[in-house]
C-alpha positions in Angstrom: -57.5 41.8 -5.8 -60.9 39.0 -5.2 -61.4 37.1 -8.3 -64.2 38.3 -10.7 -65.1 35.5 -12.5 -65.7 35.5 -16.4 -69.4 35.4 -17.9 -70.1 34.6 -21.5 -73.1 36.0 -22.5 -75.0 35.0 -25.6 -77.9 37.0 -27.7 -79.8 34.9 -30.7 -82.6 35.6 -32.5 -84.6 31.8 -33.1 -85.7 30.5 -35.9 -89.5 30.4 -35.7 -91.1 32.7 -32.7 -94.3 34.7 -32.1 -94.4 38.3 -33.4 -95.7 40.8 -31.3 -98.9 41.1 -32.9 -99.4 37.0 -33.5 -97.9 36.6 -36.4 -94.7 33.8 -36.3 -91.5 34.9 -37.8 -90.4 33.0 -41.0 -87.9 30.6 -40.8 -86.5 32.5 -44.2 -86.2 35.7 -42.1 -82.6 37.1 -41.9 -81.6 36.4 -37.7 -79.6 39.1 -35.7 -77.4 37.9 -33.1 -74.9 39.6 -30.7 -72.2 37.0 -29.1 -70.9 39.0 -26.0 -67.8 38.0 -23.6 -66.6 39.6 -20.7 -63.5 38.8 -19.5 -61.8 38.4 -15.7 -61.8 41.6 -15.1 -65.2 42.6 -16.2 -63.0 45.6 -17.9 -63.6 44.1 -21.2 -66.6 43.0 -23.3 -66.2 41.5 -26.6 -68.7 41.3 -28.9 -69.6 39.2 -32.3 -72.4 40.8 -33.6 -74.6 39.2 -36.8 -77.6 41.0 -38.7 -78.0 38.2 -41.1 -77.1 37.1 -44.9 -73.5 36.8 -43.0 -73.0 40.5 -42.6 -70.8 40.3 -39.3 -68.8 42.5 -37.2 -66.9 42.4 -34.1 -66.3 45.1 -32.2 -65.1 45.7 -28.2 -65.7 47.7 -25.5 -63.7 49.1 -22.5 -65.8 49.1 -19.1 -63.8 51.1 -17.5 -63.7 54.4 -19.6 -65.8 56.9 -18.5 -67.7 59.8 -20.0 -68.4 61.8 -16.5 -72.6 60.7 -17.0 -74.2 59.0 -14.8 -76.6 57.6 -16.3 -74.7 56.1 -18.7 -71.4 54.7 -17.6 -70.8 51.5 -16.0 -70.4 51.0 -12.1 -68.2 47.6 -10.9 -69.7 47.4 -7.6 -67.2 44.9 -6.3 -67.9 41.5 -7.9 -71.2 42.8 -9.7 -70.7 44.9 -13.5 -73.7 47.2 -13.6 -73.9 48.1 -17.1 -76.4 49.9 -19.5 -76.8 48.1 -22.2 -76.7 50.9 -25.2 -72.6 50.3 -23.7 -72.4 46.8 -25.4 -75.4 46.2 -27.6 -75.4 48.5 -30.6 -78.7 48.7 -32.4 -78.8 47.3 -35.7 -78.0 50.0 -38.6 -81.9 48.6 -40.7 -85.1 47.9 -38.3 -85.7 44.3 -37.5 -89.4 43.4 -37.7 -89.8 41.0 -35.4 -88.6 40.3 -31.4 -85.4 39.3 -30.9 -84.5 36.4 -28.5 -82.2 36.6 -25.8 -80.5 33.9 -23.9 -77.7 34.0 -21.6 -75.1 31.6 -21.0 -73.1 31.8 -17.7 -71.0 30.3 -15.3 -72.5 28.9 -12.7 -70.4 31.5 -10.2 -72.1 34.5 -12.7 -76.0 35.9 -12.3 -77.8 38.4 -15.2 -80.7 40.7 -14.3 -81.6 42.7 -17.0 -85.0 44.7 -17.7 -86.3 42.0 -20.6 -89.1 40.3 -20.8 -88.8 36.3 -20.3 -90.6 33.1 -21.5 -89.7 30.0 -22.1 -87.7 31.0 -24.8 -85.1 33.3 -22.9 -85.5 36.8 -22.9 -87.3 39.2 -25.6 -85.9 42.3 -26.9 -87.4 44.3 -30.0 -86.6 46.4 -32.1 -88.1 49.2 -30.1 -86.0 48.7 -27.3 -83.1 50.2 -28.6 -84.2 53.6 -28.7 -83.7 53.7 -24.8 -80.9 52.5 -22.2 -81.7 49.9 -20.0 -79.1 47.9 -17.3 -77.8 44.6 -17.3 -76.5 43.2 -14.1 -73.4 40.7 -14.1 -71.6 39.2 -11.3 -73.2 37.9 -7.4 -76.1 39.5 -6.5 -78.5 38.8 -4.2 -82.1 39.3 -5.7 -86.0 38.8 -4.3 -89.2 38.8 -6.1 -91.9 41.1 -5.0 -95.4 40.5 -6.1 -97.1 43.9 -6.2 -101.1 43.7 -7.0 -100.4 42.4 -10.5 -96.8 43.1 -10.5 -94.1 41.7 -10.0 -90.5 43.5 -9.1 -87.3 41.9 -9.5 -85.1 43.4 -6.9 -81.5 42.9 -7.3 -79.2 43.9 -4.4 -75.5 43.7 -5.4 -72.4 43.9 -3.1 -73.2 46.0 0.3 -76.6 45.9 -0.8 -76.9 42.2 -0.9 -76.1 42.7 3.3 -79.3 45.0 4.3 -81.7 43.8 5.9 -84.0 42.5 2.9 -86.9 42.7 4.9 -86.2 46.4 5.2 -85.9 46.7 1.4 -89.2 44.3 1.1 -91.4 46.8 3.2 -89.6 50.0 1.5 -90.3 49.1 -2.1 -93.9 47.3 -1.5 -94.8 50.6 0.1 -93.3 52.8 -2.8 -95.0 50.7 -5.3 -98.1 51.0 -3.8 -97.9 54.6 -3.6 -96.8 54.8 -7.2 -99.8 53.0 -8.0 -102.2 55.4 -6.5 -101.8 58.0 -9.4 -104.0 55.9 -11.7 -105.2 53.2 -9.2 -102.6 50.4 -10.6 -99.3 50.1 -10.4 -98.0 51.1 -14.8 -96.1 48.6 -15.9 -96.2 44.6 -15.0 -92.4 44.0 -14.5 -90.4 45.9 -13.3 -86.4 45.4 -12.1 -85.1 47.3 -9.5 -81.6 47.5 -8.8 -80.7 48.8 -4.9 -77.4 50.7 -4.1 -75.9 51.2 -0.9 -74.0 54.1 -0.2 -72.6 55.6 3.0 -74.7 57.0 5.5 -76.3 60.2 4.6 -78.9 62.6 5.8 -81.1 61.4 2.8 -81.8 57.8 3.3 -82.3 57.3 -0.7 -79.7 60.1 -2.1 -80.3 59.5 -5.7 -82.7 57.3 -8.3 -83.1 57.2 -11.9 -85.7 55.8 -14.6 -85.2 53.5 -17.7 -87.1 51.8 -20.0 -85.1 50.2 -22.6 -86.7 46.8 -23.0 -88.8 47.4 -19.9 -88.8 49.3 -16.5 -86.0 49.5 -15.4 -85.0 51.9 -11.8 -81.3 52.2 -10.1 -81.6 53.5 -6.3 -79.0 54.7 -4.6 -79.8 54.2 -0.2 -78.1 55.2 2.4 -76.2 52.5 4.8 -78.3 54.3 8.0 -81.6 54.5 6.4 -84.8 53.2 8.5 -88.1 51.7 7.1 -89.7 55.1 8.6 -88.1 57.7 6.8 -87.6 54.9 3.4 -91.5 54.8 3.6 -92.0 58.6 3.2 -89.2 59.4 1.0 -89.9 60.8 -2.5 -87.0 59.4 -4.5 -88.3 55.9 -5.1 -92.3 57.0 -5.6 -90.7 60.0 -7.9 -88.4 57.2 -10.4 -91.8 55.0 -10.4 -94.1 58.1 -11.5 -92.0 58.4 -14.2 -93.4 54.6 -15.5 -97.2 56.3 -15.6 -96.0 58.1 -18.5 -94.8 57.4 -22.4 -91.1 58.7 -22.5 -90.9 62.5 -23.0 -88.1 63.6 -25.1 -85.3 65.2 -23.1 -86.0 68.8 -24.4 -89.5 68.6 -22.5 -88.1 67.5 -19.3 -90.0 70.5 -17.5 -93.3 68.4 -18.0 -91.8 64.9 -17.1 -89.3 65.9 -14.4 -92.9 68.0 -12.9 -94.9 66.1 -13.2 -93.1 63.0 -10.7 -91.9 66.1 -8.6 -95.6 66.8 -8.3 -97.0 64.0 -7.3 -94.2 62.5 -5.1 -95.3 64.9 -2.7 -99.3 64.5 -3.4 -98.9 61.0 -3.6 -97.6 60.6 -0.2 -100.8 62.3 1.0 -103.2 59.8 -0.6 -101.4 57.2 0.3 -101.7 58.5 4.4 -97.8 58.5 4.8 -97.6 62.4 5.0 -100.3 64.6 6.1 -101.7 67.4 3.7 -100.7 70.1 5.9 -97.2 68.7 5.7 -97.3 68.5 2.1 -98.9 71.5 1.0 -96.1 73.5 3.9 -93.2 71.3 1.3 -94.8 72.4 -2.1 -94.9 75.9 -1.0 -91.3 76.0 0.2 -90.0 74.1 -2.1 -92.2 76.9 -5.0 -90.4 79.2 -3.0 -87.2 78.1 -3.0 -87.1 77.3 -6.9 -88.9 80.9 -7.5 -85.3 82.5 -7.0 -83.4 79.4 -8.9 -82.2 79.0 -12.4 -80.4 81.6 -14.8 -83.7 84.0 -15.4 -84.3 81.5 -19.0 -87.8 81.0 -20.2 -88.3 77.8 -19.0 -88.3 76.6 -22.2 -84.6 77.5 -22.6 -83.2 77.0 -19.2 -84.3 73.3 -20.2 -82.3 73.1 -22.7 -79.2 74.5 -21.2 -80.3 72.6 -18.3 -76.9 70.4 -18.5 -74.5 73.2 -19.0 -76.4 75.4 -15.7 -77.2 72.6 -13.7 -80.6 74.6 -12.8 -82.7 71.4 -12.2 -84.4 73.0 -8.7 -86.2 76.1 -11.8 -87.1 73.2 -14.3 -88.0 71.1 -12.1 -90.2 72.7 -9.8 -91.5 74.8 -12.2 -92.8 71.9 -13.7 -94.5 71.1 -11.0 -96.0 73.8 -10.3 -97.9 73.9 -13.7 -98.9 70.8 -12.6 -100.7 71.8 -9.2 -101.9 74.7 -12.0 -103.4 71.3 -13.9 -104.7 69.5 -10.9 -106.6 73.1 -10.0 -107.6 73.9 -13.5 -109.3 70.5 -14.2 -111.1 70.3 -11.2 -112.3 74.1 -11.8 -113.6 73.4 -14.9 -117.4 72.7 -15.5 -117.8 69.0 -16.4 -114.4 68.1 -16.7 -112.7 65.1 -15.0 -111.8 66.8 -11.9 -108.3 66.1 -11.6 -104.7 65.7 -13.0 -104.4 62.2 -11.7 -108.1 61.5 -13.7 -106.7 63.4 -16.6 -103.9 60.5 -16.8 -106.3 57.4 -16.2 -108.8 59.0 -19.1 -105.9 58.9 -20.9 -105.1 55.2 -21.0 -101.5 55.4 -22.2 -100.8 51.9 -24.0 -98.0 49.7 -24.6 -97.7 50.6 -28.1 -97.3 54.2 -26.5 -94.8 53.1 -23.9 -91.9 52.1 -26.7 -92.0 55.2 -28.6 -90.6 58.9 -27.5 -94.0 61.7 -27.3 -93.3 65.5 -27.3 -95.1 67.1 -23.8 -97.0 68.5 -27.3 -98.4 65.3 -27.7 -98.8 64.2 -23.7 -101.0 67.7 -23.0 -103.0 67.0 -25.9 -104.1 63.5 -24.5 -104.3 64.6 -21.2 -106.4 67.7 -22.2 -109.0 65.7 -25.1 -109.2 63.5 -21.6 -110.5 66.1 -20.1 -112.6 67.7 -22.7 -110.5 71.0 -21.5 -107.5 72.9 -23.0 -105.6 73.5 -19.2 -102.6 72.1 -20.0 -102.4 73.5 -23.6 -102.9 77.1 -21.8 -100.5 76.7 -19.0 -97.9 75.5 -21.7 -98.4 78.1 -23.4 -98.8 80.7 -20.5 -95.6 79.6 -18.9 -93.1 77.7 -21.1 -91.9 81.3 -22.6 -92.1 83.0 -19.6 -88.6 83.9 -17.2 -91.3 84.4 -14.5 -92.1 81.0 -12.0 -95.9 80.0 -12.4 -98.2 82.2 -10.4 -98.8 79.2 -7.6 -101.0 78.7 -4.5 -100.5 75.8 -2.5 -102.9 76.2 0.1 -105.8 76.4 -2.8 -108.1 73.4 -1.8 -109.2 72.7 -5.3 -104.8 71.2 -5.9 -103.8 67.8 -5.0 -106.9 66.2 -5.9 
């Protein structure tokens, strides 16, 4: 077995630092700190956690333990460990109202990538970051920094991905960020961590992706070894995941909305970017709606969403949600004196950084979007279809859609 080097990580709160609202952390404030050690095999993490006033504790994390959840299990890729931050960074029992300063002490052979913002004093983690998961990467990997408009993409390429054509990765991710930015006219976040994992050759250039919010935007993309730039530029997976970042996090039982939103725009934005023709996109939407119409277990959309991890009726949920988004697009366009499109509704709603730090119900997002357009289009669609077992009645050829 090839040697995997140990990493030692130190988390601490500076005794005086700027507060996000402009205040300064007083010297008397209780310190919250983590000292995290990783063994040579990257199989065990030892954590020494202090929450101030001498209250400290130790705990261990077995990184080889699996729960069966792709979203929450660590991944070992040769000399690189990808691990969800929630697996080793326990949230304090009492909320801490000041940003935490995070610094790493690593041997020369180990690099680190995290989604947290960095400044001259290290990385910053705030209390609300514990509400969401993120990914830390330890070990050996290549990285590149891409500037897309006003956004910086920190691209991490562990193991096999590091041997991929970097120009291909650069062209693909730059294109995907450009396409996602067409939703509101700009990319939704100032910084994003993008982890690219190479998988065996596949008919799909990007078989899977996941988006995270813990401490900042983070996206993991699984890329087939045989993928080429033409396939990657017109593939929907990266665009789908990046599109999620244009809305605040929506609670899981409302996944019909968040996934339907990303699923609709993964198609529409490729058309707006000129990478697929309008006829092609409309045909693809019509075919996907038809396949989803006969999918699922016969539950209402609300019940299907709640039971999705048991029934795995993802096609029904995602595409029923996408049909509702298309109907909203049509409704906003058709209503007199409204905003003209779902894209414009998102732009006018003006979701802020503070919005991105908390969990929303779909009803709250619907109210914001409808208020931005002055018509209750999405609220009426929710009331009509969420409690129905029927697939939303949508016509993908309607010229009022895809604006």
